[in-house]
N, C-alpha and C positions, 0 to 999 in steps of 0.2 A: 501400272497396267502399260501394257506395251501399246506403241501407237502402231498404226497400221497405214501403209501407203496405198491410197487407192489409184489403181489403173485401171484402163478397160479390161486387161487381162485378169484382174484380180475381183472383177464385179461378176458372179454366177447368178443369174436370175433363178428362182424358184417356180416351178410349176409351169404355168403356161405363160409366164412372163418373158417380154423381150426388151433387150437393152438397145437403143437406137441412137444413132448419132443425127442430130438435127441438121439438116441443110441448112446455109445462111439465108437469111431474109434479104429481100430488095433493100439496098441502101438509097436507090434513088427511083422516082417515078418514071414514067414512060418518057415524059418530057423533060427530063434530067434534073428535076427539084430535089434535093438531097432531104431524106425522111429523118426527122429526130427519132429517137429510140421510143418515145411514147406514141407516134404516129404508126409504128411498124407493125404490121398483122404478124400474129403467132405463126410460125412454119408449122406446117402440117406434113412436110416429107422428110424423109431421112434414110439412112442406110443401117441397115439390123448387124450389129457388131457382136452381140450374145444373144444366145437362146437357151430358154428353161428347158428341162427334159420332158415338157408336157404335162398337161392337168389329169389327175386321177379320176378314172371312172367309177361308178358305184361299186364294180366289182372288184376294185384293186388296182386293174390293170391301168397302164398308162397310155394316153391318148397321144401319138406322135404328132410334135407341132406341124403346119404346114408353111410354117415361116422359117428360112434357114438365113445362114450368116451371108451376107453380101447382098440380100433382097434390099431392093429399094422400095420403100413402102408409103402408102398415104393412110395417115391414122387420124382420128377424132381430133378436133381442134383443142379438146381443155382435157383429155385424157391423159393417165399417168402421173409420173412425179417428175419433175425437173431436176436434172443433176448436172453439175459443172466440174469437169475434169480437166486438169491441165490445160485451161482457157478454152476447151471446146464445150458445147453444149449438147447434153444428152436427155433423152426421155425414157424412163423405165414404165412400161405399160403391158397390160394385159393383152394376149394375143387377139381375144373378141374387139379391142378397141382399134385393130388394125383392119382398114377399110378395103385396100387393096395393094396388090404388088403393081408397081409401075415400072415401066421401062424395059 
């Protein structure tokens, strides 16, 4: 079996899925106290790095995604599948789990 080297460019989301690079979580509190990993909140903001072709409608046509590569998005806290590539954190989620485009 051949091994596959996963990189952002080799991940091609299907249907209405979106691949998002997770923004770094806060390392310390406003008062300067360093947070251990167990106390950090799960990030909900990231940058879209790959977008699927869109979901299929009942008549077989594709619905174009509203999200595009480069969008900074706010997504549901526990949505999607976490993926780690090259030391960076990503999440693969459905477009419906994206709550807003920010910034």
